[in-house]
N, C-alpha and C positions, 0 to 999 in steps of 0.2 A: 334368101338373098333379096334385098330390095335394090334394084338398080337407081342410081341417081347420078345426074348430069351438074356440072356446074354451069355457071353463069354463061361462059363460053361454048356450052353444048357437050365438052368432053365428059368422059365418065369419071366418077369419083367413087371412093369406097362408100358402102352404104350399108353395111350388114347390121341388122337390128337383131338383138337377141330376145327381144319381148315387145309386145304391143298391148296395152290395155292393162288389165289387172289393177284397175283403178288408177295407179300412178307408179312412176320409178320411185317416188319418195316413200311410198307405202311398201313397195316391193323390198326397199332396202330394210325398213325396220321391221317389216313383217306384217301380214295382214291380220287383224284382230278377229277374234270370234264374240260375235254379238253377246253381251251378258246382261244380268239383270232384266230380263224380258218381262214386261208387264203380265201379271198373272190375275189381276182382279181389280173391279173399280176401286177408286181411290178419291179421297178429298185432301186437297192441300191448299197452300196459300198461293203458290204461283206455279203455273205450268208452262213450260218453255218448249216450242215445237222445233226440233233442229238443233243437233249437236254439233254444229259448226263453230266458227270463230264467235259469230254474233251471240249466239245463245250461250256459249260458254263463258263468254266475258260478262253478259248480263247475270249469269248464274254466280259467278265469281264475286261481282260487286255486291249483289243482293245478299250473299251468304256471308261475306266479311262485314257489311254494314250491319245485318240483322240476322244473326246466327239462329235467333228463334223462328225465323220463317222456315216453314216447309217448302223446298223447292224441289220439283221434278221435271225431267227433261224427257221427250219423247224422241226418238231417233229411228227412222226405218231401218238402217243398216247397223253402222256403228260410229263412233265419234271421227269427225272429219272425213266422213266417206265422199261429201260433195266437193264443192271448189276449196274448201278449207285444207283438204289433203291432196290437191291437185293443182295448185296454182304455180305461178312463176317464182314465188318466194321473194316478192317485193314487199317490204315493210316501209311502204311510201307515205308521204304526208299530202300527196296530191288531192285536191278537192274534186271529186267526181262532178263533171260539168262545168268546171272552171268558176273562177273568181268573178270574172266581168258578168256573168249572166244573173248571178246572185246580186250583184251591185245594182242592176237595174230595178230591183224589187225591194231592196233592204239598204238601210244606211252604210255607208263605206266602212266606218268603224266597226260595225257589228260583223260584216264580211272579213275584215283584217282580222278580227278576233276568231272566226272560224279557222282561218288558216292557220293561225297561232296555237289553236286547240289541237289542229292536226298535227302540227310540228311537235307539241308535247306528248302527243299520243305515240309517236315514234319512240319516244324515250320512256314513255310509260311502260310499253309493252317490255322493253329492254329490262327496265327495273324490276318488273314483277318477275320476269323469267329467271333474273338472277336471285331475287329473294326467294322465290318459291323453287329454287333449283331445277328449272325446266332448262335442259340443254337443247336448245333450238338452233343451235349453230349459227348465230346472229354476228354478222359483221358488218358495221356502220361505215360505208364509203361513199354514200350519196349516190346520184344518178348522173350519168353522162348521156346526153341527148346529142347525137351527132348528126350533121348536115352533110349530104354526099352528092348533091347535085345542085345547080343554080336554083331550082324551085324549092328544094328543101332549105338552101340557105336563106331563100327570101323568108319562109315560114320561121326559121331561126332567128332572123332580124326582127320579126313581128313579135316573137316571143320575147325576146330580149327587150324590146321597147314597152311590152306589157309588164315584164319584170320590174322595170323602173318605177311603174306606177304602183307596184305591190312589192314593196322591199322585204315584206314578210316571207315571200318565197326564197329569199336567199340566193337567187340564180346568179351565176357568173358566166359572162361570155368568154369563150376560149378560142384562140387562134388555132390553126391546125397544127401547129408545132406544140402548143400547150395541151390541145386535145390528145395528141399522140404520146405525151408524157404520162398520160393516164391510162389510155387504151389505144392501140394502133389499128384502127378500123381502116380498111382499104378505101381509098377516096374520099376521105374526110376533108372538108374544107373549112369548117368551123364547127363550134359545139357550144352547149351550155351545161353547165354543171350545176346540180342542185344538191344541198348537203343533207336534207332530211330524208334520207333513205337508208335501209340496210337490208342486207341478203339474209334469207332465213331459210331454215329446212321446214317447209310447210307441214309435213305431217309429225315431225317431231313437236312442233309447236301445239298442233292440235291434240296429239296424244298425250302430251304433259298438261295441258290445260285441262283435258279430262280428268286426269289423275288428281289434280290439285282440287278441283271443285269436288269431286267425289270424297277426298278427304275433309273437305268442310261440311260434309253431311249431305250434299245434294245427290239425289238419285238419278242416274241416267238409265232409262229403259231403252236399250238397244234392240234392235230386230223388232221394233214395235212401229207399225205405219198409222199416222193420223189419217182418218178417212173423212173427218169433219171438224171443223174450228169454228165455235160459236161462242156468243157471250157466256163466260164463266164455265165452259165446258170444252173438252177434247174427246172426240170419239176415236177410239182406235180400234184396229182389227183385233184386239186382245183385251179391250175393257175400255170403260169411260172415266176420265179424270175430270173431277169437278174442282174449280179453282177461283178464287177471288180475282186473279189476274191471269190472263192468258196472252202470252207473247209468240207471235209468228216470227221465226228465225230461218226461214227456208230458201232465201237467196234464189237461186236459178231454178230450184225444184218448186218454186210456187205455183208455176203453171199446171203442176199435177194435182193440186187442191181444188176440189169441186168449187166452181164459182170464180177462179182466179186465173184461168187461163189467158186473159187479156191484160191482166195487171202488169205483169213485168214478162219481158220476153226472154226465154232462154237462149242465149247466144253461145255458140259453140267456140272453144278456144282448144287448140292443141299444142303439145310440146314434144321435143325430141331432147335426148342428153347424150353426150358422147361418152366414150371411154376416156379414162385419165390421159391428159396431154403429157407430153415429154418435157423435161425441162428446157430443152432447146426450143420447142413450140412455144412455151411461156415467154422465153427470152424474145422470141421474135415479135408478139403481140403485146408484151407488157401485162397489164392488168394486176398490178400488184396491190392495188387498194380495195379490191372487192367492190367496185361501182357495181351498180345495176345499170344496164345498157339498152338504149333504144334508139332509133333514128326517127327521122321526120317524114317517113312514109305516110300516106293515107291509110294503108292496110298495114299498120305497124307491126313490128316484131319486138320482143323484149328478152332479155338475156342475163343470166347471172354466171359468175364463177363459183363452183361449188367448193367446200374445203377440202375435197378429196381430188380437186384438180381436174374437173370435168366442166364443160360448158352446158348449161341447160338453155335452149332457146324455144320461144312459143310465138304464137300468132294464130290468125284465123284460118281455118281449113274450109269446110263446109260451114258457113256462118250460122245457118239456121235450117232446122228441120220442120217440114209440114206441120200446122196445126200445133206449134209450140211442142214438138216431141223433144223428148229428154234423153240424152246419153245415159247409159246405165254403167257399165263398167270400164269406160275408157278406150275401148277398141278404136284405133285410128287407120283410115284409109291409107293406102300405099302413096296415093297421089299427095296427100296432106304431108306424109312425111318427106317426100321428094321436094315439095315447095319449101319447106322449112330447112331442109338440107341446103338447097341452093341459096337462101338467104345467109345461111352460117357461112358457107363458103366463099359468097360474095364479100361478106365482111372480113374474114380471115382465111384468105388463100393458103398460108402456110400449114393449114390444117386440113387440107382437102382429103388426105388419105386416112383420117382418123376415123374409125368405124363408129356406128351408133350403139348405144347399149339398150335404149328403150325408148317407146313413143307411148303417148296417151292423150286423153282428150276429157273435158269436162265442159259444164255450162255455167254462165254467169248471168245474173238476173240484171235486166235493162229496163228501166222505166221509161215513158214514151218521150219525156223530156231530158232523159239522159241524166238525171239527178238522183243520188241516194236520198233516202229519207228515214226519219225516226219518228214515229207516231204513237200515242197512248191517248185512249178516250176513257176517263175515270168513270163514266156513267156505264158503259158496258163492259169494262175492265178488258178490252182488247187492245193490244199493243203490237207493233211489227216494226222492223227495221232491216234495211237491205237497199238493193238495188245499186250496187257499188261499181256496176259496169267494169269490173276487173282491177279495181284499186281498193279492195275491201280489207286487206290484212290488218293495216293500222286503223281505218275507218271503222271497222267492226268494234275495235277496243273503246272509241268515243262513243259509238252507238251503244254499244252494252253498258257503259257508265251512265249514259244518258237515260237508257229504258230504266235503270236501277233508279236513278233520280225520279222519274216519272210515276214508276210505281210505288215509291215510298212518299210521294206527294211533296218533294222537295222542289224548291225553285231555286236553281243555281245557275251559273253563267252558261253551262252546257246547256239547259232546257230552254234558253233564249237563242241558240245559235239558229241562222236561217234555215237549215234542213229540217227542223223539227216542225212536224205538221204541215209540211208542204205537199201540195197535192199535184198529180201527173194526170191526164187524161189516159183512158184506156186505149191499148193498142187497137189497130182497125182489124175486123173481122177477116178471116180468110176467104177468098184466096189473096186479098189485098195485101195482107201481112207477109205473105209468102214472097209475092212478087215483088213488093216493095224492098224488102231487106235484101233478096237475092239481086235484085237490080242495083241496088246502092252499092253494094259491095263489089259487084263486078265494074261498076263505073270508077270506084276508087282503084281498083286492081288495074284498070286501063289507063287512070291517070298517072299512077305510078311508073308504069311502062313508057308512057308517053314523056313523062318528065325526065327520065333515065337517057331517053333517045334524042331529046331537044334540048337547047340552050335557053328555052324560055321559062318563064316563071310558072307558078302555080296553075295548074289546070282549070279552066273555066268549067269543066265538067265537075270536077272535084268541088269547086265552090259552090256549084248548084246543087250537088248531092247534100252538102252540109246543110244548105237551107231547107232542103226537103226533109232530111233525117231529123232535123233539130237538134244537132249537135253542138 
């Protein structure tokens, strides 16, 4: 039994039937047994390290464009073991790092095309899953972003102003009444609604893609750990694969690769999921359109309604482990579960007594400039993509298509987008990395509490934290 208290301090139901086990998504469909473990050295055309969304999409587009290519994937556990099987299920067109930052270094027209490409990627994922008969439980309902105090309303107004400058986003400002017609979140003052997002079952999408790429002739060596990635070679704990092209698609697990500890920080994100809600509860809160949901908090939370009538909600628990330590099987501290439950109850008081079904955690990759990247060097044959900072479900599709273009030597609109070959400096060494990240998230948490207690605008501390973090 996990004791959980509501926003007013009163006790609410909080029984969890499980924590960890990778994720609720994989617990629901069953944990796979690693298959096709590498048994010997091999020579291939393309070697892909990491069988998450990025690697799977790259393999899919390479195999469909060039069936003659020999493509093999290396995965330390099984398909979708990392963030791809643990995320919040947001198939979102959000550009990691935002459009304004790219507009400082690239022509506005090119940045607009980037957003349009992301919008199209949401529909591309939907189209491929339908064509390949992957039942990923996708429902396209857009994203509702609610403002629940004066400071959040100030940030919502600023986002609305930015949206006028970027019509490609498709943002619509909603009054409280209009927001409540979509989802009745307690305390909503106003909201933004963005159409380019769908909810998805993460593990079903990953497992389905794995099945599809295998059917196309791609071998996925599960239970095989890469210990060294170098030009035209991947050394594993079970053999060596030599390839003309070597693609790294390791996202939050990148820090575990020798020499990559400071490339992308593995930030921790945790989730809880409820037992199914009753019809009366859904009547009380609405949510008929399967919008994904978040608010304008600095330490934001994100949620979705599942097709079997649960609410899954996630956010930061312990955001960072010393020396870029990486979560393994998703075990989640009781304090993190309690924090997420409090957020859930503060959003939806009518469901305060609904028990929790499961809790889990995972890591996501964060570059120092908070921008995702796709890169390929034709001289060394090395490529990589990732650093999605939590918005990678659709971005991985665009990245996978772009990697395929780069490997095949094709110049396309995708290979000209501003995230291709962009560079970020390495993260600071320890203890500066740990102290900085922990301090920043404590500052954001303090700012959120202050903003709910005060009628003032955005906290100066949060503004300062944004500058320091580079967000």
